[in-house]
C-alpha positions as CSV (number, residue, x, y, z in Angstrom):
1,M,-74.4,3.0,-42.2
2,A,-71.9,3.5,-45.0
3,I,-70.7,0.4,-46.9
4,I,-67.7,0.9,-49.2
5,K,-66.3,-1.8,-51.4
6,V,-62.8,-1.3,-53.0
7,L,-61.0,-3.4,-55.5
8,R,-57.3,-2.5,-55.6
9,D,-54.9,-4.7,-57.7
10,H,-55.8,-8.3,-56.7
11,E,-57.3,-7.4,-53.3
12,F,-60.9,-6.7,-52.3
13,Y,-61.7,-4.6,-49.3
14,L,-65.0,-4.1,-47.5
15,F,-65.4,-1.1,-45.2
16,M,-68.3,-0.4,-42.9
17,N,-68.5,3.1,-41.4
18,G,-64.8,3.7,-42.2
19,K,-63.6,0.5,-40.5
20,L,-62.1,-2.4,-42.5
21,I,-64.3,-5.5,-41.8
22,Y,-63.3,-7.9,-44.6
23,K,-60.4,-8.4,-47.0
24,K,-60.0,-11.0,-49.8
25,W,-56.9,-11.7,-51.9
26,L,-58.5,-12.5,-55.3
27,N,-55.5,-14.2,-56.9
28,H,-55.0,-16.6,-54.0
29,G,-58.6,-17.1,-52.8
30,Y,-57.7,-16.3,-49.2
31,S,-59.9,-14.0,-47.1
32,K,-59.9,-12.5,-43.6
33,V,-62.8,-11.2,-41.6
34,F,-61.7,-8.4,-39.2
35,D,-65.1,-7.7,-37.5
36,V,-67.2,-10.8,-37.0
37,M,-70.1,-8.8,-35.5
38,A,-70.5,-6.5,-38.6
39,Y,-70.1,-9.4,-41.1
40,D,-72.4,-12.3,-40.2
41,K,-75.5,-14.0,-41.6
42,F,-77.7,-11.1,-40.3
43,T,-75.8,-8.4,-42.3
44,L,-78.3,-6.7,-44.6
45,T,-75.7,-6.0,-47.4
46,S,-74.2,-8.8,-49.5
47,I,-70.8,-8.7,-51.1
48,T,-71.4,-8.4,-54.9
49,D,-69.8,-6.5,-57.7
50,K,-72.4,-3.7,-57.5
51,G,-70.9,-0.7,-55.8
52,I,-67.2,-1.8,-56.1
53,T,-64.8,1.1,-56.6
54,H,-61.8,0.2,-58.7
55,Q,-58.6,2.0,-57.7
56,S,-55.1,2.0,-59.2
57,D,-51.8,3.0,-57.6
58,N,-51.1,5.6,-60.4
């Protein structure tokens, strides 16, 4: 199971096995869960700053 965390501009993306499951707009505080089954209270990985990849549009 591959978990990838990406921080781009003011948006946080969480991918699991190449599929977007969670997105958060950091400057507004809004968030959207795309895959409820992959992101629930039984998920073994928590969302923290550890493992976040910072990307720029350069």
